[in-house]
N, C-alpha and C positions, 0 to 999 in steps of 0.2 A: 758517592760523594765526588769522585773525580770528574764525572760529567757535569755535575752541578757547579763545581768550582770553575771549570772551563766556561760554562755558560755565563757565570757571574763575571768572569774576566772579559769575555767577549763583549758583554753588554757594557761594562765599564769602559773598555777601550774604544768601543764604537761611539759612545757619548763623548768621551774626551777627544777623539779624533774630529768629531763634528765641531766641538768648541775650538779646537786648534785651527780649523779651517776659518772659522769666524775671526779669530784673533789675527791670523796671518793675512786676511783680506786687505788688499791695498785700496782702501777707500776712506772717505771722510767718516769719522765716527762721532757720535754724541759724547759730550762730556760724561765721563764715568762708565761708558759702555764697556770698555775693555776690563775695567776693574770688576764690573758686574759679571763678566764672563769668567774671570778668574775665581770669583766667589762661587759661581755655579760649578766650576771644576772641583773646587774643594768639597762642595756638597755631594757631588758624584762620587768622589773618593771616599768620603765618610759613609755614604750609602753602601758602597762596595765593602768597606771594612766591616760594617755592621752585619751585612749579609754573609760575608765570608766567615766572620766570627761565629755566627749562628750555625753555619754549615759544619764547623769543626767543633762545636760544643762549647764555645767561649761566649759568655753572656755580655761581657764588656771588653772594650779595647784595652782598658787598663790592666786586664788580666794577661794580655799578650806581652810576654817579655822575651827578648832575644836570648837564645841559648848559645853561649860561647864555647862550652865543652859538652860532650856527650856524657851522660852518667855511666859509671862503670858498674854500679850496683846500688842497692838502696831504693829510695823512693823515685818514681818517675818524675821527670821535670815537666812542669806545667808551662804551656805557652808554645811558642814556635819551635818545632824540632827540625833541625836540618835533616835532609834525606840525601844519602849518597847513592847515586844510580850508577850501575855498571852498564856496559854495552849489552849485557845479556838480559837486562831488565826489560819487561814488556809492559 
């Protein structure tokens, strides 16, 4: 899953970087062009969120909830679980 997630992130960032270049271009633009690019960026982010959710076994983004504290026991928390990495992690 690690490689899959990196691939999804790379794809998303590549598409967003290309859109950023279009938004930053110093040129005359058509009425609504920049708004269209922003809406396209939102679609790219939504596509990433859906694909990443599928990769981690979440079927909808509504199921993803931030975790403010780690569980000490009992039922596992559903949603985004923070990961603490040490320098020894590979």
